[in-house]
Backbone as CSV, one residue per row, in Angstrom:
resi,resn,N_x,N_y,N_z,CA_x,CA_y,CA_z,C_x,C_y,C_z
1,MET,-21.617,9.285,-12.429,-20.551,8.166,-11.078,-21.837,7.086,-10.731
2,ARG,-21.048,5.568,-11.465,-21.283,4.619,-10.240,-21.007,4.718,-9.164
3,LYS,-22.154,3.510,-8.459,-21.219,3.692,-7.064,-19.710,3.111,-7.152
4,PRO,-19.226,3.714,-5.856,-18.083,3.177,-5.919,-17.521,1.414,-5.320
5,TYR,-18.424,1.061,-4.635,-18.603,-0.373,-4.244,-18.020,-1.262,-4.889
6,PHE,-18.549,-1.491,-5.876,-18.194,-2.366,-7.315,-16.421,-2.121,-7.362
7,ALA,-15.779,-0.860,-7.473,-14.936,-0.854,-8.174,-14.194,-1.340,-6.833
8,ILE,-14.293,-1.224,-5.076,-13.812,-1.452,-4.268,-13.398,-2.878,-3.933
9,VAL,-14.656,-3.179,-4.285,-14.619,-4.668,-3.939,-13.460,-5.660,-5.607
10,VAL,-13.995,-5.143,-6.558,-12.811,-5.538,-7.273,-11.870,-5.340,-7.214
11,VAL,-11.147,-4.075,-6.595,-9.873,-3.275,-6.867,-8.937,-4.530,-6.113
12,PHE,-9.901,-4.416,-4.505,-9.848,-4.909,-3.177,-8.864,-6.590,-3.474
13,ALA,-9.978,-7.646,-5.046,-10.166,-8.818,-4.958,-8.690,-8.891,-5.970
14,LEU,-8.376,-8.108,-6.920,-7.575,-8.107,-7.571,-6.169,-7.633,-7.175
15,ALA,-5.731,-7.365,-5.874,-4.397,-6.648,-4.921,-4.554,-7.669,-4.354
16,LEU,-5.442,-8.730,-3.938,-5.264,-9.571,-2.952,-4.507,-11.227,-3.951
17,GLY,-5.691,-10.965,-4.937,-5.148,-12.256,-6.221,-3.215,-11.960,-6.344
18,LEU,-3.203,-10.577,-6.547,-1.265,-10.558,-7.650,-0.952,-10.367,-5.959
19,GLN,-1.080,-10.492,-5.146,-0.217,-10.615,-3.711,0.381,-12.084,-3.586
20,LEU,-1.203,-12.894,-3.527,-1.011,-14.328,-2.826,-1.041,-15.058,-3.527
21,LEU,-0.733,-15.006,-4.867,-1.371,-16.293,-5.815,-0.165,-15.746,-7.279
22,LEU,0.163,-14.051,-7.598,0.904,-14.140,-9.418,1.761,-13.726,-8.340
23,PHE,2.246,-12.790,-7.594,4.094,-12.436,-7.335,4.425,-13.696,-6.359
24,PRO,4.172,-14.540,-6.186,4.407,-15.955,-5.531,5.572,-16.339,-6.069
25,LEU,4.912,-16.416,-7.646,5.200,-18.024,-8.827,6.495,-17.092,-9.659
26,PHE,6.282,-15.516,-9.254,7.478,-15.075,-10.148,8.725,-14.781,-9.301
27,THR,8.881,-14.578,-7.650,9.785,-14.339,-6.915,9.975,-15.308,-5.900
28,ARG,10.891,-14.860,-5.136,10.965,-15.838,-3.504,10.556,-15.504,-2.442
29,ASN,10.679,-14.256,-2.632,10.514,-12.660,-1.392,9.371,-12.380,-1.808
30,LEU,8.482,-12.542,-1.143,6.589,-11.876,-0.930,6.632,-10.722,-1.023
31,ASN,8.061,-9.743,-0.532,7.580,-8.386,-0.274,8.185,-7.494,-0.824
32,SER,8.827,-8.495,-2.271,8.908,-7.727,-3.646,8.317,-6.572,-3.517
33,VAL,7.380,-6.986,-4.487,5.729,-6.260,-4.662,5.038,-6.424,-3.541
34,ASN,4.293,-4.579,-3.158,4.091,-5.135,-1.788,2.456,-4.597,-2.425
35,ALA,1.310,-5.261,-2.836,0.399,-5.122,-3.876,-0.758,-4.510,-2.360
36,PHE,-0.316,-4.802,-1.140,-1.963,-4.104,-0.065,-1.115,-2.504,-0.363
37,LEU,0.070,-2.179,-0.128,0.892,-1.108,-0.068,0.004,-0.184,-0.520
38,ALA,-0.036,-0.940,-1.934,-0.655,-0.188,-3.339,-1.845,0.732,-3.591
39,LEU,-3.096,-0.743,-2.952,-4.473,-0.788,-2.666,-4.331,0.417,-1.688
40,LEU,-3.309,0.427,-0.329,-3.845,0.674,0.491,-3.717,2.851,-0.025
41,VAL,-2.673,3.076,-0.717,-2.370,4.336,-1.339,-3.537,4.710,-2.033
42,VAL,-4.031,3.871,-3.241,-5.428,4.196,-4.019,-6.561,4.444,-3.009
43,MET,-7.265,3.665,-1.647,-7.608,4.013,-1.346,-8.172,5.217,-0.143
44,ALA,-6.844,5.441,0.473,-6.329,6.687,1.340,-6.323,8.539,0.858
45,LEU,-5.767,7.892,-0.652,-5.800,9.128,-1.818,-7.903,9.206,-2.192
46,ARG,-8.150,8.352,-2.263,-9.306,8.332,-2.587,-10.377,8.499,-2.029
47,TYR,-10.620,8.494,-0.567,-11.819,8.219,0.432,-11.234,9.378,1.859
48,LYS,-9.934,9.757,1.765,-9.920,10.905,2.534,-9.317,9.932,4.244
49,LYS,-9.370,10.734,5.175,-8.562,10.048,6.264,-9.254,9.115,7.219
50,LEU,-10.539,9.068,6.709,-10.827,8.244,7.926,-10.775,6.583,7.016
51,GLY,-11.236,7.060,5.978,-10.781,5.556,4.500,-10.058,4.885,4.661
52,GLY,-9.023,6.330,4.697,-7.084,6.151,5.383,-6.758,5.038,6.007
53,VAL,-6.926,5.552,7.211,-7.058,4.823,8.775,-7.596,3.509,8.888
54,ILE,-9.189,3.126,8.259,-9.501,2.301,8.259,-8.841,1.063,7.232
55,CYS,-8.568,1.670,6.534,-8.132,0.543,4.980,-6.870,0.098,5.505
56,GLY,-5.579,0.717,5.838,-4.156,0.595,6.913,-4.378,0.051,7.819
57,ALA,-5.593,0.064,8.559,-5.378,-0.922,9.896,-5.816,-2.462,9.016
58,ALA,-6.910,-2.989,8.215,-7.064,-3.296,7.859,-6.253,-4.057,6.109
59,LEU,-5.619,-2.955,6.292,-4.451,-3.539,5.119,-3.077,-4.321,6.332
60,GLY,-2.990,-3.208,6.774,-1.586,-3.500,7.795,-1.803,-4.892,8.712
61,GLY,-2.977,-5.310,8.914,-3.106,-6.278,9.998,-3.489,-7.811,8.922
62,LEU,-4.351,-7.260,7.817,-3.756,-8.569,7.142,-2.478,-8.617,6.502
63,SER,-1.864,-7.804,6.261,-0.592,-7.894,5.988,0.598,-8.737,7.457
64,ASP,-0.225,-8.284,8.178,1.139,-9.005,9.294,0.707,-10.180,9.767
65,ILE,-0.620,-10.574,9.192,-1.654,-12.184,9.406,-1.275,-12.635,8.816
66,LEU,-0.380,-12.600,7.276,-0.167,-13.165,6.157,1.002,-13.861,6.130
67,PHE,1.759,-12.305,6.326,3.999,-12.493,6.498,4.253,-12.108,7.175
68,MET,4.305,-11.873,8.233,4.950,-11.564,9.515,4.382,-12.570,10.583
69,GLN,5.329,-12.827,11.229,5.305,-13.377,12.534,4.961,-12.943,13.571
70,HIS,5.128,-11.542,13.500,4.611,-10.818,14.932,4.262,-9.902,14.037
71,LEU,2.304,-9.853,14.821,1.882,-8.982,14.322,1.904,-7.638,14.771
72,GLY,1.220,-6.269,14.077,1.439,-5.098,14.477,2.092,-4.129,13.948
73,TYR,3.324,-4.818,13.137,4.048,-4.405,12.920,3.982,-3.136,11.664
74,HIS,3.314,-4.435,10.525,2.953,-3.956,9.192,1.379,-2.428,10.010
75,GLY,0.581,-3.338,10.807,-0.697,-2.661,11.119,-0.231,-1.036,11.189
76,ILE,0.672,-0.698,12.433,0.453,0.326,12.955,1.385,1.495,11.669
77,ALA,2.769,-0.111,11.034,3.060,2.291,9.725,1.512,2.007,8.527
78,PHE,1.180,0.695,8.362,0.286,1.202,7.212,-0.811,1.874,8.086
79,THR,-1.222,2.096,8.957,-2.630,2.937,10.020,-2.653,4.656,9.466
80,ILE,-0.804,4.464,9.931,0.141,5.780,10.201,0.009,6.261,8.628
81,VAL,0.463,5.498,7.741,0.595,5.865,6.187,-0.925,6.044,5.615
82,GLY,-1.608,5.347,5.889,-3.290,5.747,5.902,-3.845,7.492,5.476
83,TYR,-3.471,7.160,7.813,-3.608,8.348,7.616,-3.008,9.422,7.252
84,LEU,-1.926,10.057,6.878,-0.954,11.163,6.620,-0.954,11.065,4.890
85,LEU,-1.713,9.840,4.006,-2.422,10.099,2.662,-3.449,10.379,2.477
86,GLY,-4.440,10.154,3.846,-5.609,10.982,3.672,-5.683,12.387,3.882
87,LEU,-4.324,12.526,4.849,-4.556,13.739,5.755,-4.254,14.736,3.617
88,ILE,-2.781,14.140,3.641,-2.908,14.931,2.379,-3.678,14.906,1.082
89,SER,-4.694,14.719,0.963,-6.122,14.473,-0.185,-6.998,15.324,0.358
90,ASN,-6.874,15.900,2.341,-7.654,16.254,1.950,-7.099,18.288,2.261
91,LYS,-6.322,18.358,2.395,-5.588,19.108,2.130,-5.663,19.675,-0.022
92,MET,-5.418,18.705,-1.188,-5.274,18.940,-1.840,-5.976,18.184,-2.486
93,VAL,-6.116,18.536,-4.287,-6.490,17.429,-5.132,-5.550,17.375,-6.104
94,ILE,-5.974,16.020,-5.482,-5.101,15.062,-6.369,-5.311,13.875,-7.843
95,ARG,-5.036,14.884,-8.459,-5.413,14.686,-9.918,-3.938,13.878,-10.433
96,GLY,-4.699,12.046,-11.159,-3.413,11.693,-12.029,-3.215,10.590,-11.700
97,LEU,-2.475,10.455,-12.405,-1.219,8.621,-12.245,-0.176,8.915,-11.782
98,GLY,0.627,10.323,-11.833,1.925,10.965,-12.022,1.807,10.955,-10.103
99,PRO,0.974,11.473,-9.176,1.049,12.038,-8.326,0.897,10.551,-7.230
100,VAL,-0.180,9.846,-8.052,-0.059,8.154,-7.364,1.167,7.927,-6.979
101,PHE,2.249,7.818,-8.057,3.083,6.885,-8.230,4.113,7.662,-7.318
102,LEU,4.545,9.190,-7.456,4.934,10.017,-6.117,4.476,9.510,-5.049
103,PHE,3.095,9.878,-4.934,2.759,9.262,-3.257,2.942,7.797,-2.839
104,THR,3.264,6.887,-4.085,3.195,5.340,-3.534,4.826,5.150,-2.866
105,LEU,6.070,5.794,-4.074,6.947,6.181,-3.818,7.424,6.450,-2.206
106,LEU,6.712,7.383,-1.789,7.324,8.225,-0.578,5.867,7.030,0.811
107,ALA,5.315,6.383,-0.396,4.125,5.375,1.532,5.251,3.752,1.582
108,CYS,6.085,4.007,0.231,7.171,2.131,0.490,8.413,3.202,1.355
109,LEU,8.347,4.360,1.337,10.154,4.383,2.096,8.826,4.636,3.417
110,LEU,8.608,5.431,3.832,7.888,5.763,4.933,7.742,4.321,5.382
111,GLU,6.988,2.865,5.498,7.086,2.204,5.354,7.106,1.334,5.953
112,ALA,8.728,0.687,5.266,9.635,0.168,5.481,10.638,0.754,6.637
113,GLY,10.137,2.048,6.458,11.266,2.910,7.572,10.565,2.296,8.923
114,MET,9.328,2.656,9.238,8.365,2.582,10.232,8.822,0.855,10.794
115,VAL,8.490,-0.359,9.731,8.526,-1.849,10.069,9.997,-1.935,10.443
116,THR,10.886,-1.129,9.784,12.405,-1.251,10.241,12.807,-1.525,11.389
117,LEU,11.918,-0.333,11.905,12.537,0.536,13.198,12.284,0.001,14.262
118,LEU,10.156,-0.980,13.893,9.795,-1.271,15.447,10.420,-2.665,15.734
119,TYR,10.794,-3.079,14.572,11.179,-4.454,14.360,12.760,-4.247,15.163
120,THR,13.518,-3.181,14.737,14.507,-3.060,15.340,14.525,-3.223,16.756
121,LEU,13.902,-1.664,16.899,13.653,-1.571,19.334,12.959,-2.968,19.616
122,PHE,11.832,-3.460,18.561,11.659,-4.589,19.432,12.125,-6.411,19.689
123,GLU,12.724,-6.182,18.593,13.081,-7.682,18.165,14.674,-7.746,17.927
124,HIS,15.596,-7.140,17.703,16.531,-7.481,16.716,16.979,-6.427,15.868
125,ALA,18.603,-6.270,15.994,18.645,-4.855,15.197,19.237,-5.958,14.258
126,LEU,18.633,-6.273,13.123,19.189,-6.130,11.315,20.041,-4.953,10.749
127,PRO,21.183,-5.860,10.064,21.958,-5.020,9.450,21.709,-4.541,8.147
128,TRP,22.304,-2.923,7.797,21.221,-2.241,6.451,21.194,-2.785,5.580
129,SER,22.464,-3.837,5.663,23.062,-4.197,4.013,22.439,-5.331,3.811
130,ALA,20.868,-6.078,4.743,20.134,-6.894,4.337,18.970,-6.243,4.314
131,LEU,18.344,-5.612,4.233,17.244,-4.271,4.325,17.302,-3.987,2.936
132,TRP,18.758,-3.266,2.678,18.107,-2.401,1.466,17.935,-2.384,0.174
133,PRO,18.439,-3.762,-0.222,18.167,-4.310,-1.230,16.345,-4.708,-1.981
134,PRO,16.088,-5.438,-1.074,13.918,-5.650,-0.337,13.254,-4.198,-0.875
135,ILE,14.083,-3.570,0.595,13.311,-2.549,0.106,13.876,-1.071,-1.528
136,ALA,15.194,-1.850,-1.941,14.708,-0.981,-3.078,13.850,-1.513,-4.330
137,VAL,13.946,-2.216,-4.270,12.683,-3.513,-4.902,11.733,-2.957,-5.366
138,SER,10.692,-2.756,-4.232,9.384,-2.586,-3.047,9.450,-1.245,-3.814
139,CYS,10.550,-0.288,-3.599,9.754,0.497,-3.292,9.988,1.288,-5.540
140,ALA,10.786,0.458,-5.934,10.708,0.204,-7.515,9.623,-0.126,-8.582
141,LEU,8.907,-0.869,-7.893,8.064,-2.023,-8.548,6.230,-1.547,-7.395
142,THR,6.213,-1.250,-6.284,5.135,-0.839,-5.578,4.341,0.087,-7.117
143,PRO,5.074,1.618,-6.997,4.254,2.303,-7.695,3.602,1.985,-8.958
144,PHE,4.261,1.106,-9.292,3.422,0.609,-10.953,2.356,-0.309,-10.615
145,LEU,2.193,-1.352,-9.729,1.603,-1.501,-9.277,0.261,-0.232,-8.709
146,ALA,0.416,0.563,-8.011,-0.125,1.542,-7.669,-1.086,2.474,-8.671
147,VAL,-0.221,2.902,-9.598,-0.679,3.207,-10.569,-1.694,2.873,-11.271
148,GLY,-1.511,1.261,-12.012,-2.618,-0.264,-12.547,-3.743,0.045,-11.561
149,LEU,-3.184,0.267,-10.148,-4.693,-0.317,-9.299,-5.683,0.683,-9.953
150,GLN,-5.253,2.411,-9.429,-5.808,3.339,-9.744,-6.342,3.725,-10.666
151,PHE,-5.719,3.390,-11.977,-6.630,3.256,-13.179,-7.855,2.397,-13.341
152,VAL,-7.872,0.922,-12.802,-8.703,0.003,-12.981,-10.173,0.347,-11.848
153,HIS,-9.282,0.911,-10.838,-10.446,1.784,-9.717,-11.497,2.655,-10.569
154,VAL,-10.916,3.805,-11.234,-10.693,4.957,-11.900,-12.187,4.271,-13.378
155,LYS,-11.653,3.284,-14.091,-12.034,3.073,-15.029,-13.731,2.542,-14.161
156,LEU,-13.773,1.078,-13.266,-14.889,0.369,-12.418,-16.106,1.561,-11.939
157,ALA,-15.253,2.281,-11.490,-15.606,3.719,-10.502,-16.245,4.637,-11.832
158,GLY,-16.100,5.093,-13.273,-16.832,5.134,-14.133,-17.132,6.833,-13.388
159,GLU,-15.301,7.010,-13.748,-15.153,8.586,-12.702,-14.030,8.977,-14.655
160,ILE,-14.723,10.281,-14.569,-14.691,11.231,-15.630,-12.871,11.863,-15.751
161,SER,-13.258,12.341,-14.648,-12.291,13.227,-14.407,-11.084,13.004,-14.295
162,GLN,-10.390,11.889,-13.469,-9.324,11.001,-13.076,-8.673,10.286,-13.891
């Protein structure tokens, strides 16, 4: 097995490039595919609780800085999601791309629910009819990106069993 640092850097650069350069070309809404959440799922499932919390805090803060006018909503949500995914990966062996798809789908729903709740509590109530289309699109597309990032990470890290 090779050192995973190169794989981490490449997957992070790939997710950052996709989120900032490629996805805005195809969609008007930057939240339609969340590459940072897909990267968080891959890293948290791979590097357990501490890795999940650190990646969650870093990627959530980066997401807040780049995409929201209010700091902290994605940071809190990503940190909690990263911790929960790391906790799950501590308790069970997760192999293959199917669980990555499922956990990304669940993470999308949990993160969207937490950000919506925080935004509703601290800012103003948004109508659900305005929120469900972007959340549905994100939950439909982000798991496929997470599977792709997982595949790239596994190939670059030189791991055979996944």
